C-alpha positions, 0 to 999 in steps of 0.5 A, spaced: 500 500 500 505 504 502 509 503 496 503 504 491 502 511 494 509 513 493 509 511 486 502 515 485 506 521 488 512 520 483 507 520 478 503 526 480 510 530 480 511 527 473 505 529 470 503 536 474 510 538 476 511 544 481 504 542 484 506 535 484 512 537 488 508 541 493 503 536 494 508 530 495 512 534 500 506 537 504 504 530 505 511 527 507 512 532 512 506 529 517 505 522 513 511 518 516 512 512 511 513 517 505 520 518 504 523 525 502 529 521 500 525 518 494 520 524 493 526 530 492 531 526 488 526 524 483 523 532 483 531 533 481 531 528 476 525 531 473 528 538 473 534 535 469 530 533 463 528 540 462 521 540 464 522 544 471 527 549 474 531 546 479 531 552 483 524 553 483 523 545 485 527 547 491 523 553 493 517 549 492 519 543 496 521 547 502 515 551 503 511 545 502 515 541 507 514 547 512 507 548 511 506 540 512 509 541 519 504 546 521 498 542 523 502 538 528 505 544 531 498 547 532 496 541 535 501 541 540 499 548 542 493 545 545 498 541 550 500 534 551 493 531 553 490 534 546 496 531 543 495 524 546 488 524 544 490 526 537 495 520 536 489 515 539 484 518 534 489 519 528 495 516 529 494 509 526 492 512 519 498 517 519 503 511 521 505 515 528 506 510 534 506 512 541 514 510 541 515 515 535 512 521 539 516 519 545 522 519 541 521 526 538 520 528 546 526 525 548 530 528 542 527 535 543 529 535 551 536 533 549 537 538 544 532 543 545 529 547 539 535 546 535 532 539 533 527 543 530 532 544 525 536 538 525 530 534 525 529 535 518 534 530 516 532 525 521 527 520 519 521 520 524 523 526 528 522 530 522 515 527 522 513 528 530 518 534 532 512 539 531 508 536 537 513 537 542 515 544 539 508 546 539 507 543 546 513 547 549 510 553 546 516 554 542 516 561 539 512 561 532 517 565 528 523 561 531 519 555 529 518 557 522 525 560 521 528 553 524 524 549 520 524 553 513 532 553 514 532 545 515 528 544 510 531 548 505 538 545 506 535 538 506 531 539 499 537 543 496 541 537 497 537 531 495 534 535 489 540 537 487 543 530 487 537 527 483 538 533 478 546 531 477 545 524 477 539 524 472 537 517 470 541 514 477 536 518 481 534 512 485 541 511 488 540 517 492 536 514 497 541 508 497 547 513 499 542 517 504 541 511 508 548 509 508 551 516 510 545 518 514 548 517 521 554 520 519 551 526 517 547 526 523 553 525 527 556 531 524 550 535 525 550 534 532 557 535 533 556 542 530 550 543 535 554 541 541 560 546 539 555 552 538 552 550 545 559 550 548 561 556 545 555 560 547 556 557 554 563 560 554 561 567 552 556 567 557 561 565 562 566 570 560 561 576 560 559 574 567 566 575 569 567 582 566 
């Protein structure tokens, strides 16, 4: 069923162009089984054939991914109890389990609001991280900036790889799976260094 749905979305992109990219990425943001590792490279491949502009593909994909995160963010604003009711009622249709939600909460508690940015490259996290962000009353502007920035980087990377690789675009998902942990590790190190630098700056300011 899921594979058929993915094939349908790919066909939609091929036939509708930018609206198809927007629809696929919007759904991908809150429907866990839809992999952006397939949607984005294929969109880049279609652009390489001349029917789409790669820069517009990236912009459309980024905005659609951001819009797809908003429903869960607004659900989160109602509080954790409301989130649990929502998950109990609709979770099975969206393929989001309590375990997935707990993973999102733990990631948010461990890395703070920065995980909203980093989460765009992490499967499952990018789907559920809007819940804890909303529940924590994360500033909407900051949430939007972090989400848009993370989505822009992710969309640019995968769409451009699909654009460059052309007919071999399917290999992008293979490479992404192999190096996903490495990419995540690097990003975590960068965030930790940023936090450490911030703490040192605060310490230096207090000593003055």
